[in-house]
N, C-alpha and C positions, 0 to 999 in steps of 0.2 A: 118626640115620642119618648114616653117614660118606660123604663124597663121594669116589669113587675118583680124581677129577681132582687131588686135593690132592698126589699124588706127582708130578704134572706141573706144579708151579709154576714160574713164570718163574725165581725165585731158584734153585731146585733145578737147572733146566737150565743156567743161567748157571754155576752152581758146578761142575757136571760139565764144561762147556766149558773153564773155567779150569784145572781139574785136568788135563784132556787137553792143554791148551796147554802147561802146565809139563812134562808128561811128553814131549811132542813136542820140547821144547827140551832134553831129555836130563837132566831133574831128576827126583828121586824124594823122596817125603815120608819124613821120619826124625824120630827123637826121641833125644836125648842127655841123660843125666843128668850135670849140670854138677857137682853134689855130691849129698850125701845128702838134701838137701831140695829141690832145683831141677832141673827137667826142661825142655829147650827143644825145641820142635817146629819143624822147618824143612824147606824144600825145598832140595836141594843135588845136586851131581853124584853119579852112582851110586857112585863110589868117591872118597874124599877124603883126602888129595890124590892126584890121579891122575898118575903119573909120565909116562904116555903123552900127557897133555893139557897142552901148554905154555901154555894160556890163563891169563892172571893172574886171581887170585880177585877178585870183586866182591861185596860185602855190601850188600843193600838193607834199610833199616830203615824200617819203616812208622809212620804216625802213629796218633792215637786213631781208632777206628772198627772195621771188620771186621778179619778175619784178613789176614795180610800177602799172601797170594796175591790178594786182591780189590784191594789197593793197587797191586801191581806188575805184573800180567798184561799190561798193554799194553807194558811195556818188556822183558819177558822174552824173547820171540822175538827182538827186535831185538839185545839185548846178549848173548844166549846164542851168537851167532856168533863173538864176540871174547873173551868172558869165561867163567870158571868161576864160575857164579852160586850165591849163598847168600841165601835169602830166608827169615830166621827170623821166628817170632812172638815178639814181646817178651813178658816175663813178665806174665801176667794176660790175654793175648790168645790166642785159639785154643786149642790144647792145651798151651801153655806154662805151667807151674804151679810153684808153690813153697808149702812149708809154713813158710818162714822168716818171721819178723816184720819183716824188713827191708823198707822201702818207698821207699828213696831213689832218685834218678836214678842215682846211682853203681851201686846194686845192679842196676838195669835193664841196664847194660852187661855183663850176663852173657854176652852175644853175643861179647865179646872172649874170654872163658873157653871158649865153644863153639868158637871158631876154633882156639884153642890145643889143645883136646881133639881136634880133627880133625886136628891136625898142620899146619895152614895157618899158615906163618910170617909172611908179609906179604900185605897185601890192601889193596884200595880200598873205601871206604865211601861210601854214598849214603844220606842220611837226609832224610825230608820231615816237616814239622810236628814232633811229638813225637819221631820218629825222628831228626830233625836235632839235637835235644839230645843223644840217645844217641850219634850220630856224632861230635859235638863232644867229648863226654866220653871216648869211645874213643880219639880222636886225642891227647887230652891225656894219658891214663893210659898209652897204649901207643904213643908216637911212633916206636919202633923197629919196630912192626909195621904200623901204619897208614900206607901209602905216600901216598895222597892222600884228601881228604875232600871231598865235595859236600854242602852243606846247602841245601835248598830250602824255602821257605815256613815258616820257622822264626825265631823272634825270639831266637835264641841270645845275640847281643850286646846285647840290651835290658837296660838298667839300671833299677832301681826308680824313679829320678828320671825316666827317660823316660815311665814309665807315669803318674806323678803329673802330669806336664806335659800329656800327651795327655788325661788326665781333666779337668784344669783348662781346657784349650782347648775340650773338648766341652761343658763347663758353661756357657760364655759365650753 
């Protein structure tokens, strides 16, 4: 026996609310083939770049966990007033996929190639947790494209020695 109430789950309702929040902020869901093996799913302005929209582009990069829209929905309505937002799912998250055997952090910054494909020349990047690593790599790889970067809750500057010292201290 199947319960009809399963289609009214709290997660399903929250997901619908979040998608409506993104739409209300002027974003639409899209997918772009970066190359013959990789496709990036993202939320972005209805047209990109939009010559009638003077707002600076801002890219939000999520951490491990659910799709990007679950990570960034609280910020979207606030930042959409001042920025043209791009909220991609990193490869292997949401509907972003690849058949490439590559699995490095540098490969994950396919988001930089996404922005290039979209014709967005310069942009700001905000990354949290794992997305902070991606934001850092984007800024290093494309300093002429990334105007400013914000990294939150990410140990980008952590060295192996720091981790060893931390573990030794915890063992005492």
